[in-house]
PDB file with one MODEL, atoms N, CA, C and O in Angstrom:
MODEL        1
ATOM      1  N   ASP A   1      13.667  14.617   5.019  1.00  0.00           N
ATOM      2  CA  ASP A   1      14.348  15.337   3.971  1.00  0.00           C
ATOM      3  C   ASP A   1      13.081  15.383   2.771  1.00  0.00           C
ATOM      4  O   ASP A   1      12.563  14.400   2.240  1.00  0.00           O
ATOM      5  N   TYR A   2      12.825  16.538   2.574  1.00  0.00           N
ATOM      6  CA  TYR A   2      11.619  16.546   1.491  1.00  0.00           C
ATOM      7  C   TYR A   2      12.643  15.720  -0.223  1.00  0.00           C
ATOM      8  O   TYR A   2      12.093  15.007  -1.063  1.00  0.00           O
ATOM      9  N   ASN A   3      13.887  16.075  -0.236  1.00  0.00           N
ATOM     10  CA  ASN A   3      14.539  15.634  -1.357  1.00  0.00           C
ATOM     11  C   ASN A   3      14.728  14.224  -1.546  1.00  0.00           C
ATOM     12  O   ASN A   3      14.621  13.604  -2.604  1.00  0.00           O
ATOM     13  N   LEU A   4      15.064  13.720  -0.246  1.00  0.00           N
ATOM     14  CA  LEU A   4      15.005  12.139   0.019  1.00  0.00           C
ATOM     15  C   LEU A   4      13.627  11.167  -0.482  1.00  0.00           C
ATOM     16  O   LEU A   4      13.645  10.164  -1.197  1.00  0.00           O
ATOM     17  N   ILE A   5      12.462  11.841   0.157  1.00  0.00           N
ATOM     18  CA  ILE A   5      11.108  11.765  -0.246  1.00  0.00           C
ATOM     19  C   ILE A   5      10.476  11.741  -2.058  1.00  0.00           C
ATOM     20  O   ILE A   5       9.640  11.091  -2.687  1.00  0.00           O
ATOM     21  N   GLU A   6      11.289  12.672  -2.303  1.00  0.00           N
ATOM     22  CA  GLU A   6      11.086  12.775  -3.629  1.00  0.00           C
ATOM     23  C   GLU A   6      11.896  11.818  -4.611  1.00  0.00           C
ATOM     24  O   GLU A   6      11.310  11.320  -5.572  1.00  0.00           O
ATOM     25  N   LEU A   7      13.091  11.590  -4.399  1.00  0.00           N
ATOM     26  CA  LEU A   7      14.247  10.727  -4.838  1.00  0.00           C
ATOM     27  C   LEU A   7      13.776   9.101  -4.436  1.00  0.00           C
ATOM     28  O   LEU A   7      14.423   8.109  -4.771  1.00  0.00           O
ATOM     29  N   LEU A   8      12.676   9.082  -3.753  1.00  0.00           N
ATOM     30  CA  LEU A   8      11.926   7.249  -3.252  1.00  0.00           C
ATOM     31  C   LEU A   8      11.016   7.651  -4.577  1.00  0.00           C
ATOM     32  O   LEU A   8      11.208   7.358  -5.757  1.00  0.00           O
ATOM     33  N   TRP A   9      10.099   8.321  -4.049  1.00  0.00           N
ATOM     34  CA  TRP A   9       9.112   8.414  -5.297  1.00  0.00           C
ATOM     35  C   TRP A   9       9.333   8.635  -6.864  1.00  0.00           C
ATOM     36  O   TRP A   9       8.346   8.436  -7.573  1.00  0.00           O
ATOM     37  N   HIS A  10      10.307   8.955  -7.367  1.00  0.00           N
ATOM     38  CA  HIS A  10      10.616   8.904  -8.945  1.00  0.00           C
ATOM     39  C   HIS A  10      11.167   7.337  -8.952  1.00  0.00           C
ATOM     40  O   HIS A  10      10.810   6.567  -9.843  1.00  0.00           O
ATOM     41  N   SER A  11      11.870   7.016  -8.120  1.00  0.00           N
ATOM     42  CA  SER A  11      12.322   5.458  -7.992  1.00  0.00           C
ATOM     43  C   SER A  11      11.384   4.712  -8.288  1.00  0.00           C
ATOM     44  O   SER A  11      11.372   4.033  -9.315  1.00  0.00           O
ATOM     45  N   ALA A  12      10.340   4.736  -7.311  1.00  0.00           N
ATOM     46  CA  ALA A  12       9.295   4.042  -7.227  1.00  0.00           C
ATOM     47  C   ALA A  12       8.694   4.417  -9.010  1.00  0.00           C
ATOM     48  O   ALA A  12       8.615   3.569  -9.898  1.00  0.00           O
ATOM     49  N   LYS A  13       8.550   5.014  -9.066  1.00  0.00           N
ATOM     50  CA  LYS A  13       7.436   5.515  -9.963  1.00  0.00           C
ATOM     51  C   LYS A  13       7.904   5.183 -11.235  1.00  0.00           C
ATOM     52  O   LYS A  13       7.059   4.969 -12.105  1.00  0.00           O
ATOM     53  N   GLU A  14       9.466   5.072 -11.595  1.00  0.00           N
ATOM     54  CA  GLU A  14       9.954   4.830 -12.480  1.00  0.00           C
ATOM     55  C   GLU A  14       9.827   3.253 -12.950  1.00  0.00           C
ATOM     56  O   GLU A  14       9.725   2.864 -14.114  1.00  0.00           O
ATOM     57  N   TYR A  15       9.853   2.583 -11.964  1.00  0.00           N
ATOM     58  CA  TYR A  15       9.759   0.999 -11.686  1.00  0.00           C
ATOM     59  C   TYR A  15       8.230   0.520 -11.947  1.00  0.00           C
ATOM     60  O   TYR A  15       7.900  -0.572 -12.410  1.00  0.00           O
ATOM     61  N   ILE A  16       7.515   1.395 -11.616  1.00  0.00           N
ATOM     62  CA  ILE A  16       5.813   0.992 -11.893  1.00  0.00           C
ATOM     63  C   ILE A  16       5.686   1.316 -13.163  1.00  0.00           C
ATOM     64  O   ILE A  16       5.380   0.425 -13.955  1.00  0.00           O
ATOM     65  N   ALA A  17       5.914   2.798 -13.674  1.00  0.00           N
ATOM     66  CA  ALA A  17       5.736   3.126 -14.921  1.00  0.00           C
ATOM     67  C   ALA A  17       5.717   2.357 -16.054  1.00  0.00           C
ATOM     68  O   ALA A  17       4.791   2.334 -16.865  1.00  0.00           O
ATOM     69  N   ASN A  18       7.114   1.490 -16.137  1.00  0.00           N
ATOM     70  CA  ASN A  18       7.406   0.552 -17.036  1.00  0.00           C
ATOM     71  C   ASN A  18       7.251  -0.728 -17.167  1.00  0.00           C
ATOM     72  O   ASN A  18       7.971  -1.572 -17.702  1.00  0.00           O
ATOM     73  N   ARG A  19       6.060  -0.819 -16.532  1.00  0.00           N
ATOM     74  CA  ARG A  19       5.293  -2.372 -16.192  1.00  0.00           C
ATOM     75  C   ARG A  19       3.807  -2.522 -16.726  1.00  0.00           C
ATOM     76  O   ARG A  19       3.202  -1.461 -16.881  1.00  0.00           O
ATOM     77  N   GLU A  20       3.341  -3.343 -16.937  1.00  0.00           N
ATOM     78  CA  GLU A  20       1.636  -3.480 -17.311  1.00  0.00           C
ATOM     79  C   GLU A  20       1.020  -4.424 -16.113  1.00  0.00           C
ATOM     80  O   GLU A  20       1.379  -5.567 -15.831  1.00  0.00           O
ATOM     81  N   PHE A  21       0.237  -3.820 -15.633  1.00  0.00           N
ATOM     82  CA  PHE A  21      -0.263  -5.120 -14.371  1.00  0.00           C
ATOM     83  C   PHE A  21      -2.078  -5.278 -14.687  1.00  0.00           C
ATOM     84  O   PHE A  21      -2.949  -4.472 -15.015  1.00  0.00           O
ATOM     85  N   GLU A  22      -2.057  -6.929 -14.353  1.00  0.00           N
ATOM     86  CA  GLU A  22      -3.578  -6.943 -14.822  1.00  0.00           C
ATOM     87  C   GLU A  22      -4.258  -6.951 -13.884  1.00  0.00           C
ATOM     88  O   GLU A  22      -5.258  -7.578 -14.232  1.00  0.00           O
ATOM     89  N   ASN A  23      -4.399  -6.563 -12.595  1.00  0.00           N
ATOM     90  CA  ASN A  23      -5.267  -5.954 -12.228  1.00  0.00           C
ATOM     91  C   ASN A  23      -4.735  -5.251 -10.788  1.00  0.00           C
ATOM     92  O   ASN A  23      -3.693  -5.413 -10.153  1.00  0.00           O
ATOM     93  N   LYS A  24      -5.793  -4.487 -10.581  1.00  0.00           N
ATOM     94  CA  LYS A  24      -5.193  -3.649  -9.116  1.00  0.00           C
ATOM     95  C   LYS A  24      -4.162  -4.469  -7.949  1.00  0.00           C
ATOM     96  O   LYS A  24      -3.123  -3.890  -7.630  1.00  0.00           O
ATOM     97  N   GLU A  25      -4.480  -5.813  -7.334  1.00  0.00           N
ATOM     98  CA  GLU A  25      -4.216  -6.452  -6.598  1.00  0.00           C
ATOM     99  C   GLU A  25      -2.723  -6.928  -6.841  1.00  0.00           C
ATOM    100  O   GLU A  25      -2.018  -7.384  -5.941  1.00  0.00           O
ATOM    101  N   GLU A  26      -2.300  -6.763  -8.220  1.00  0.00           N
ATOM    102  CA  GLU A  26      -0.746  -6.944  -8.630  1.00  0.00           C
ATOM    103  C   GLU A  26       0.062  -5.824  -8.582  1.00  0.00           C
ATOM    104  O   GLU A  26       1.277  -5.943  -8.423  1.00  0.00           O
ATOM    105  N   LEU A  27      -0.623  -4.455  -8.735  1.00  0.00           N
ATOM    106  CA  LEU A  27      -0.356  -3.460  -8.623  1.00  0.00           C
ATOM    107  C   LEU A  27       0.194  -3.211  -6.948  1.00  0.00           C
ATOM    108  O   LEU A  27       1.352  -2.836  -6.767  1.00  0.00           O
ATOM    109  N   GLU A  28      -0.519  -3.395  -6.044  1.00  0.00           N
ATOM    110  CA  GLU A  28      -0.389  -3.114  -4.660  1.00  0.00           C
ATOM    111  C   GLU A  28       0.540  -4.121  -4.177  1.00  0.00           C
ATOM    112  O   GLU A  28       1.353  -3.782  -3.317  1.00  0.00           O
ATOM    113  N   LYS A  29       0.529  -5.335  -4.623  1.00  0.00           N
ATOM    114  CA  LYS A  29       1.568  -6.173  -4.207  1.00  0.00           C
ATOM    115  C   LYS A  29       3.318  -5.635  -4.873  1.00  0.00           C
ATOM    116  O   LYS A  29       4.352  -5.765  -4.218  1.00  0.00           O
ATOM    117  N   VAL A  30       3.241  -5.061  -6.244  1.00  0.00           N
ATOM    118  CA  VAL A  30       4.193  -4.810  -6.135  1.00  0.00           C
ATOM    119  C   VAL A  30       4.644  -3.612  -5.499  1.00  0.00           C
ATOM    120  O   VAL A  30       5.829  -3.418  -5.225  1.00  0.00           O
ATOM    121  N   VAL A  31       4.144  -3.176  -5.369  1.00  0.00           N
ATOM    122  CA  VAL A  31       4.198  -1.414  -4.402  1.00  0.00           C
ATOM    123  C   VAL A  31       4.197  -1.985  -3.489  1.00  0.00           C
ATOM    124  O   VAL A  31       5.348  -1.594  -3.297  1.00  0.00           O
ATOM    125  N   ASN A  32       3.935  -2.834  -2.317  1.00  0.00           N
ATOM    126  CA  ASN A  32       4.514  -3.588  -0.775  1.00  0.00           C
ATOM    127  C   ASN A  32       5.773  -4.071  -1.164  1.00  0.00           C
ATOM    128  O   ASN A  32       6.635  -3.969  -0.291  1.00  0.00           O
ATOM    129  N   GLN A  33       6.163  -4.630  -2.363  1.00  0.00           N
ATOM    130  CA  GLN A  33       7.280  -5.431  -2.397  1.00  0.00           C
ATOM    131  C   GLN A  33       8.307  -3.836  -2.392  1.00  0.00           C
ATOM    132  O   GLN A  33       9.295  -3.749  -1.662  1.00  0.00           O
ATOM    133  N   LEU A  34       8.041  -3.140  -2.950  1.00  0.00           N
ATOM    134  CA  LEU A  34       8.928  -1.744  -3.315  1.00  0.00           C
ATOM    135  C   LEU A  34       8.834  -0.864  -2.298  1.00  0.00           C
ATOM    136  O   LEU A  34       9.755  -0.047  -2.284  1.00  0.00           O
ATOM    137  N   LEU A  35       8.192  -0.778  -1.613  1.00  0.00           N
ATOM    138  CA  LEU A  35       8.059  -0.005  -0.406  1.00  0.00           C
ATOM    139  C   LEU A  35       8.303  -0.574   1.241  1.00  0.00           C
ATOM    140  O   LEU A  35       8.740   0.081   2.187  1.00  0.00           O
ATOM    141  N   ASN A  36       7.864  -2.008   1.222  1.00  0.00           N
ATOM    142  CA  ASN A  36       8.039  -2.662   2.394  1.00  0.00           C
ATOM    143  C   ASN A  36       8.400  -3.630   2.907  1.00  0.00           C
ATOM    144  O   ASN A  36       8.175  -4.130   4.010  1.00  0.00           O
ATOM    145  N   GLU A  37       9.397  -4.104   1.484  1.00  0.00           N
ATOM    146  CA  GLU A  37      10.091  -5.202   1.583  1.00  0.00           C
ATOM    147  C   GLU A  37      11.162  -4.980   1.033  1.00  0.00           C
ATOM    148  O   GLU A  37      11.705  -6.016   0.651  1.00  0.00           O
ATOM    149  N   GLY A  38      11.752  -3.996   0.807  1.00  0.00           N
ATOM    150  CA  GLY A  38      13.419  -3.662   0.516  1.00  0.00           C
ATOM    151  C   GLY A  38      13.613  -3.810  -0.918  1.00  0.00           C
ATOM    152  O   GLY A  38      14.741  -3.661  -1.388  1.00  0.00           O
ATOM    153  N   GLY A  39      12.464  -4.131  -1.768  1.00  0.00           N
ATOM    154  CA  GLY A  39      12.520  -3.951  -2.886  1.00  0.00           C
ATOM    155  C   GLY A  39      13.119  -3.016  -4.253  1.00  0.00           C
ATOM    156  O   GLY A  39      13.721  -3.427  -5.245  1.00  0.00           O
ATOM    157  N   LEU A  40      12.693  -1.569  -3.880  1.00  0.00           N
ATOM    158  CA  LEU A  40      13.070  -0.605  -4.371  1.00  0.00           C
ATOM    159  C   LEU A  40      14.601  -0.248  -4.451  1.00  0.00           C
ATOM    160  O   LEU A  40      15.272  -0.279  -3.420  1.00  0.00           O
ATOM    161  N   ILE A  41      15.054   0.024  -5.425  1.00  0.00           N
ATOM    162  CA  ILE A  41      16.626  -0.050  -5.780  1.00  0.00           C
ATOM    163  C   ILE A  41      16.536   1.592  -6.235  1.00  0.00           C
ATOM    164  O   ILE A  41      15.957   1.956  -7.259  1.00  0.00           O
ATOM    165  N   ILE A  42      17.216   2.511  -5.282  1.00  0.00           N
ATOM    166  CA  ILE A  42      17.616   3.998  -5.266  1.00  0.00           C
ATOM    167  C   ILE A  42      18.624   4.255  -6.153  1.00  0.00           C
ATOM    168  O   ILE A  42      19.777   3.825  -6.101  1.00  0.00           O
ATOM    169  N   LYS A  43      18.172   4.921  -6.908  1.00  0.00           N
ATOM    170  CA  LYS A  43      19.462   6.058  -7.873  1.00  0.00           C
ATOM    171  C   LYS A  43      19.931   7.098  -7.308  1.00  0.00           C
ATOM    172  O   LYS A  43      19.515   8.233  -7.538  1.00  0.00           O
ATOM    173  N   TRP A  44      21.080   6.742  -6.310  1.00  0.00           N
ATOM    174  CA  TRP A  44      21.258   7.865  -5.531  1.00  0.00           C
ATOM    175  C   TRP A  44      22.086   9.274  -6.054  1.00  0.00           C
ATOM    176  O   TRP A  44      22.385  10.257  -5.376  1.00  0.00           O
ATOM    177  N   SER A  45      22.339   9.019  -7.465  1.00  0.00           N
ATOM    178  CA  SER A  45      22.856   9.762  -8.588  1.00  0.00           C
ATOM    179  C   SER A  45      22.112  10.685  -9.034  1.00  0.00           C
ATOM    180  O   SER A  45      22.667  11.618  -9.615  1.00  0.00           O
ATOM    181  N   ARG A  46      21.143  10.686  -8.938  1.00  0.00           N
ATOM    182  CA  ARG A  46      19.895  11.429  -9.386  1.00  0.00           C
ATOM    183  C   ARG A  46      19.608  12.746  -9.003  1.00  0.00           C
ATOM    184  O   ARG A  46      19.259  13.048  -7.862  1.00  0.00           O
ATOM    185  N   LYS A  47      19.756  13.584  -9.984  1.00  0.00           N
ATOM    186  CA  LYS A  47      19.684  15.001  -9.704  1.00  0.00           C
ATOM    187  C   LYS A  47      18.103  15.333  -9.871  1.00  0.00           C
ATOM    188  O   LYS A  47      17.460  14.918 -10.835  1.00  0.00           O
ATOM    189  N   LEU A  48      17.519  16.156  -8.792  1.00  0.00           N
ATOM    190  CA  LEU A  48      16.387  16.769  -8.015  1.00  0.00           C
ATOM    191  C   LEU A  48      16.371  18.119  -8.108  1.00  0.00           C
ATOM    192  O   LEU A  48      17.366  18.776  -7.800  1.00  0.00           O
ATOM    193  N   LYS A  49      15.032  18.786  -8.622  1.00  0.00           N
ATOM    194  CA  LYS A  49      15.066  20.375  -8.664  1.00  0.00           C
ATOM    195  C   LYS A  49      14.760  20.755  -7.251  1.00  0.00           C
ATOM    196  O   LYS A  49      13.670  20.341  -6.855  1.00  0.00           O
ATOM    197  N   ASN A  50      15.457  21.435  -6.412  1.00  0.00           N
ATOM    198  CA  ASN A  50      14.794  21.882  -4.975  1.00  0.00           C
ATOM    199  C   ASN A  50      14.966  23.875  -5.602  1.00  0.00           C
ATOM    200  O   ASN A  50      15.980  24.565  -5.704  1.00  0.00           O
ATOM    201  N   LYS A  51      13.618  24.188  -5.867  1.00  0.00           N
ATOM    202  CA  LYS A  51      13.368  25.497  -5.843  1.00  0.00           C
ATOM    203  C   LYS A  51      13.964  26.366  -6.873  1.00  0.00           C
ATOM    204  O   LYS A  51      14.444  27.498  -6.826  1.00  0.00           O
ATOM    205  N   GLY A  52      13.756  25.332  -8.008  1.00  0.00           N
ATOM    206  CA  GLY A  52      14.391  25.931  -9.134  1.00  0.00           C
ATOM    207  C   GLY A  52      15.990  25.489  -9.643  1.00  0.00           C
ATOM    208  O   GLY A  52      16.478  25.637 -10.764  1.00  0.00           O
ATOM    209  N   ASN A  53      16.626  24.888  -8.396  1.00  0.00           N
ATOM    210  CA  ASN A  53      17.940  24.714  -8.486  1.00  0.00           C
ATOM    211  C   ASN A  53      18.040  23.028  -8.217  1.00  0.00           C
ATOM    212  O   ASN A  53      17.509  22.272  -7.403  1.00  0.00           O
ATOM    213  N   ALA A  54      18.938  22.862  -9.260  1.00  0.00           N
ATOM    214  CA  ALA A  54      19.438  21.367  -9.614  1.00  0.00           C
ATOM    215  C   ALA A  54      20.407  20.928  -8.305  1.00  0.00           C
ATOM    216  O   ALA A  54      21.410  21.494  -7.871  1.00  0.00           O
ATOM    217  N   VAL A  55      19.667  19.594  -7.799  1.00  0.00           N
ATOM    218  CA  VAL A  55      21.013  19.433  -7.040  1.00  0.00           C
ATOM    219  C   VAL A  55      20.782  18.188  -6.671  1.00  0.00           C
ATOM    220  O   VAL A  55      19.692  17.626  -6.571  1.00  0.00           O
ATOM    221  N   ASN A  56      22.295  17.597  -6.388  1.00  0.00           N
ATOM    222  CA  ASN A  56      22.409  16.088  -6.285  1.00  0.00           C
ATOM    223  C   ASN A  56      22.347  15.217  -4.881  1.00  0.00           C
ATOM    224  O   ASN A  56      23.165  15.485  -4.001  1.00  0.00           O
ATOM    225  N   VAL A  57      21.624  14.443  -4.730  1.00  0.00           N
ATOM    226  CA  VAL A  57      21.167  13.958  -3.632  1.00  0.00           C
ATOM    227  C   VAL A  57      22.538  13.239  -2.812  1.00  0.00           C
ATOM    228  O   VAL A  57      22.490  13.122  -1.587  1.00  0.00           O
ATOM    229  N   THR A  58      23.503  12.869  -3.432  1.00  0.00           N
ATOM    230  CA  THR A  58      24.372  11.959  -2.840  1.00  0.00           C
ATOM    231  C   THR A  58      25.556  12.972  -2.066  1.00  0.00           C
ATOM    232  O   THR A  58      26.486  12.465  -1.439  1.00  0.00           O
TER     233      THR A  58
ENDMDL
END
Protein backbone atom coordinates (compact mmCIF):
# COMPACT_ATOMS: atom_id res chain seq x y z
CA ASP A 1 0.00 0.00 0.00
CA TYR A 2 1.36 3.42 -0.98
CA ASN A 3 0.42 5.06 2.33
CA LEU A 4 2.31 2.42 4.31
CA ILE A 5 5.42 2.94 2.17
CA GLU A 6 5.15 6.70 2.63
CA LEU A 7 4.72 6.26 6.39
CA LEU A 8 7.86 4.11 6.56
CA TRP A 9 9.82 6.59 4.45
CA HIS A 10 8.83 9.59 6.58
CA SER A 11 9.56 7.77 9.84
CA ALA A 12 13.03 6.73 8.63
CA LYS A 13 13.70 10.19 7.20
CA GLU A 14 12.80 11.92 10.48
CA TYR A 15 15.04 9.56 12.44
CA ILE A 16 18.01 10.08 10.10
CA ALA A 17 17.53 13.84 9.60
CA ASN A 18 18.06 14.62 13.29
CA ARG A 19 21.47 12.92 13.48
CA GLU A 20 24.98 13.72 12.30
CA PHE A 21 27.07 10.98 10.75
CA GLU A 22 30.85 10.83 10.69
CA ASN A 23 30.95 8.95 7.38
CA LYS A 24 28.91 7.07 4.80
CA GLU A 25 29.47 3.73 6.52
CA GLU A 26 27.89 4.99 9.74
CA LEU A 27 24.82 6.15 7.80
CA GLU A 28 24.59 2.79 6.01
CA LYS A 29 24.76 0.99 9.37
CA VAL A 30 21.90 3.07 10.79
CA VAL A 31 19.74 2.55 7.69
CA ASN A 32 20.37 -1.20 7.89
CA GLN A 33 19.42 -1.23 11.58
CA LEU A 34 16.23 0.72 10.90
CA LEU A 35 15.00 -1.22 7.91
CA ASN A 36 16.45 -4.70 8.32
CA GLU A 37 16.84 -5.19 12.08
CA GLY A 38 13.55 -3.77 13.33
CA GLY A 39 14.93 -0.52 14.73
CA LEU A 40 12.40 1.74 13.02
CA ILE A 41 9.61 3.04 15.26
CA ILE A 42 6.62 3.83 13.10
CA LYS A 43 4.32 6.71 14.07
CA TRP A 44 1.06 4.99 13.15
CA SER A 45 -1.11 8.00 14.02
CA ARG A 46 0.66 10.22 11.47
CA LYS A 47 -1.61 11.85 8.89
CA LEU A 48 -0.54 11.46 5.28
CA LYS A 49 -1.78 13.23 2.17
CA ASN A 50 -3.32 11.08 -0.50
CA LYS A 51 -4.12 13.00 -3.70
CA GLY A 52 -4.63 16.19 -1.70
CA ASN A 53 -6.74 14.63 1.05
CA ALA A 54 -5.38 13.98 4.53
CA VAL A 55 -5.75 10.37 5.58
CA ASN A 56 -4.96 8.66 8.86
CA VAL A 57 -3.08 5.40 8.42
CA THR A 58 -4.44 3.83 11.62
